[in-house]
C-alpha positions, 0 to 999 in steps of 0.5 A: 500499500501507499497513501499520504497522511492527508489520504488517510485522513480522507479515507478514515474521516480522521481529525488531524490533532497534530501536524509534522512532515511525513513520508508516503505510508506504506505499512500498517502496524497494529501490534507494537512488537512487529514492525520493521521500517518505522519511518513509512509505517503508520501505528493504529492503536486497537483496543482488544479483549485483553489489550488496549494499543493506545498503552504503547504509544509512547513505546512505539513512539521510541521505536521510531513510528511518527505516525498514529492512528487512534480513537480514545483522545484521553492516551493522547493528552498523557503524552508528552510535548516532545511527542505530540510535536514530533509525530502525526496523531489522527483521531477517529471514531474507531480504529478498527474501522479505520484499518478497515477502511484502509484495507478497502482503499487498498482493495479497490487498487486491484483489478484480479479475481478475487474469491472470498471463501466462508463457511463453518469449516475447511476455509483454511485447507481449502484456500491453501489447497488452492494455493497448493494446486495452482501455484504453478500456473499464478501468482496467488495472494492468500490470507495468512493461515486462519486471518479471517476476523474483523482485524484479520481480514483487513490484514490480509486485504493489505497483503495483496501486492503488485504482480499478485494474479489471483487473491483468496480471502477467507472470512469468518463470524461470531455474530450478526451484522460482522459479514457486511463489514468484511464483504466491504473489504474483500469485495470478492468477485467469487464467492465460495460456501464450505458448509454450514454447521454449529461453530460460533452459533451463540450469536444466532437464533438458527443455523439458517440465520447464520448461513445468510449472514455469511452469504452477505459476503457474496452479496456484490459477486458474479459467481457463487460455487457451493455443494449441491449436496448441502440441502440448506445451503442450495435451497437457501442460495437459490431462494435469496437469489430469486428475492434479490438478495444478491445485487449482481444476479450470480451465476451459480457453479456446483459439485455433487456426489449425488445429484447433477452439478457442474462438478461430479465426483463418482467412485470407481470399482467395487473395492473398498479404498474409497480412494479411486474416482471419477471427475466429470467437469462439463464434457470432460472426464478425469480419473483421480486416486485420492492421497486421503480416505476420509469423507471431509478431505474429499469434500474440501478437495471438491471445494478447491476444484470447483473454484480451480475449474471455474477460474480456468486453471489447467485441469490436467495440470491440477489433477496431476498434482493431486496425489501431492497434496499437503495436509494442513497443519494449522497450529505451531508445535511445541516439542522437547529438544536435546539439551534442555532446548525447547522446539517451536515447529512452524514448518507450515508456510513462510511469509513475512507476517506469520513469521513475525507472529512466530518471532514474537511467540519465540521471543515470549516463550521462555525469557530464560533461554537464547533465541534461535531461528532457522528459516527457509527462503519465503517463496512469495512476498510481493516485495523485492528480495532485497527489501524481504531479507533486510526486513528479516534481518531487522525482524531478527534483531528486533526479537533478539535472535542470538542465532540465525541459520538460513536454508535456502539459495536466496537467504544465502545471497543476503547473508550480509544483512544478517548478525555476525552469529549466522550460518547459511546452506544452500538446502536442508541436506547441506544442513543436516550433513553438518547438524551436530545436535550437541551445538544447541543447548538451553535454547528455544529454537523456531523452525519456520518455512515453507513445506517444500524445504523439508524441514522436518529433517532438521525437527527430528534431528533437534527433537529430543528422542531419550524418553527412556519409557517405551512399548516396543511391539515386535512386528515380526511376532505380531505376524508369526503368531497370527499365523499360527492361529491361521494354521489352526483354523480351516482353509476356507475359515476368514479372520477377523482380528481385534484392534480395540482399546488402542490395538490392546495397547500396542497402537492401532494403526501401525498393527492395522497396517501390518494386518492389512499387508498380511491380508486379514479379512475384516479389523474390529474397533470398539468403537467409531472413533478408532475406525475413523482414525484407521481410515484417516491413516489409509486402512480401507479394509473392511472394519466393523465398530463393536460397540456403536451407539447411536450418536455415532452412526452418521460418522459410521456411515460417513466412514464406510465402517460396518456397525454391530446391531444388537437392539431394535433401538439401535437398528431403527436409529441407523436406518433413519441416519442412513435416510439423512444421508441420501447415500444411494448403495446399501451398508453392511451390518452385523447383527449381534445376539446373546447367547448366554454373555448377557451382555449385549445382543438380540434375543432368538425371539426377535428373529421374525422382527429382525427379518420384517424389518431387513426385508422392508429395507433392502439397503441393509446388508446383513453382513454376519450374525455373530456372538460371544462365548462366555468363558471359552478358555474355561474347561470346566464351563464346555458345557455351557460353551457348548450350549451357546453355540448350539443356540447360536446355530439354531440362531443362524438357521433360522434367520438364513431360512427367513431371509433366504440367504446366507452370511458370515457366521462368527463365534470363536475368540482366540482361545475358541479358535483352538478349543471348538474347532467344529465352530470356527463357521466362516469366521473367527476373531483374533484378539489378546493371542495376536499378542502372544498370549494364550488364555488356552494355554494350548498354543502358547509355546508356539507364540512369540512375544510381541509387546516389551515395556521398558524404561531407564534408571534416572538415578541411583542412591543410597537409603539408610535403615530406618529411612523411607521411600516415597509418598506417605512414607509407605516403606521404611528400610529395614537395612542399608540399601541401594535403591534405583529411581525409574522412569515409569510410574502410574500415569504410564500404566504400572499399577500403584497395586504393584508398590511396596515389595509387591511387584518388580522390575527386571534389570541386567537380568535380576528382579528387582523389587518395588519399594515405596508407593508407585509415583505418577511418573516414576517409582524407585526399586531395591538394587542392594544386590544388583550391579546397576548404573544410571541410564540401564534399561529396565523391563517392565515386562517382555513375556506373557508369564511377566504379564499374567504375573503382573496382572496377578498382583494387581488383582486384574487380567492380561487384557488390562494390563496391556491396555492401561499402558498410556498413550503417552508412553511411546510406542516403537514398531521394529522388524527383526 
């Protein structure tokens, strides 16, 4: 931007309180800590919910800014004459309004397509994906990250620069009467609404009222884009057009997965990957394999493509770039680094303003540590390289950066602007080759740059990796155990593997990936959230949700998951959810019958009613019928188990006769696979046996241990006879002892019941009894008779025997021991 003081007076309708000669104004500053060219800047004092910029007038003046816009004259009256005589002060009625008026005037100088995006979710992701897919064809100006508020939008528009060919700005609201002000700043030619939902609903009487308020952004737009599959949006937009709500009689462009539209997405093939699609745009067709499985990402991508296609971007080039789309990280990541360092990871994008924000965060993160900045080239700035990197150097100095490391060819060309304690590398590989983590100590390190520079390599090198408590999962042993159970099944028997409860503590995603690779037939999870996590991680095989509730059914349908149905309430709710979803295909269900567990399930007497419902709703595809044995591992209850099997047979026979169809039957768990081979039916369910624990003991000698829970010795101390150890002085030494403090506690899953000589750990091959109460994050062990050094490995368990012993001492079962391992414990997967 470029305005004279007199022009700003006219634009903002301000009263000039003081008059001094001034340069042209090129920069707007609203934060007293973030600016680089004070002589060409104007500070707008804004009062927010937590602070007031008027408090910092003296501080900003001291940094060299001589032009101010204020809306509270009391602060001006408190200033000394030395400031008043040497600075321009403009008094307006509202500082935020003044900022918006300046942004609007700047916007009017650009005759380029401007896209305005609003909606409840997905705005920032769609905006960033437009840039990722279209940046090779045009120079695109984006609002930084999620700058979509009354102030953020104005700052975004002020970022427009000469040479920009397309601008994409997002706008968000939380109260009525806000969007009109944002429309007046953005003045979009093209409007996209992503969706409408309950976010920020408090200020609106209804969802429709909020939708209409959002649509004010498109009041003067020439084109409006939306999804036909969202009835409230589609109906409201068309009704408003008929009522002349929009000034320019806008043209509509839509996409759909179900209805007729300009852009149509259709799934191809019969696989369950949810990744291969055909796109239809007018008379053209494109086949695309998407790099993600979840429906939300598909929705965001379709919005993105609709914008780009309407703007006339090269479609073949866009389609070819889709597999390289990157997910959008929206927040700074704080990680523990080596040598008492703190890492702030912002390797997401790089523009000057977001750099200033990150530097401000860095400066205030930890006042006791020195500050280090690792920065990549900035790819798009709208200014000359010389001006850009000079400003970056000024920002680094202003924010007290002690050590600066520049990554990229451009930064390397402008070394002269930076302090003596700075280093430059042409690319991240050059730096990684010379990186010595021991050089970084007691620092806060900001890693900031464009995603294309792969700065994650630096983050990985500097991140602390010595968290002593880990859970190791041997994938070779896991697959060995899978094959042991397969060898005890009939050749045509399918295998469902249970990965619920975080994969019995082992981590459901990595375990599921291994199982998918080794072609098991089904995965079983407890809740819908677990299934969605697998879908988002690329697991495309069939997944059954064992414990769905009514509230999760919509999520199950969207995630292409298969619910267990155990009651008429749940069955009817699923029918309602399906009808609301407007799906055209079928949904697979799994009927659960109670044969003696008395936990969940239909009864035999319910079969006729179930039959009636299934026949009248043909979109319900009965994938399987199943039940649970209550005591498959206990021989003394075999008669009861056999009666369950007999009842299950009767249920399946009657249901099959009523429906005139076949379905998968499954009843057996890990122990049942071995003990009741005649009841394997079409499928069995493998659970804890996969992890090396056989409740029947018939296969134990053939199984391998999968899981090792271990930590390390943090400190060793001498304890005299009569001294106590740990909380509540629950343990008092009856002799002089040597005690090791170990970095594992009950918050990691090491039960408090194992304290005070009840439990033990293994150190250097010898048992070390636990002394004192187990703490949240650590415990103490007696190593009086063991040769131990600080840092030595501690085994908490690494065999079935260890796990069973822990379970017995804690008065529980191996399942609880495994599933109690906290998710804060790092999982390490390896193949031998």
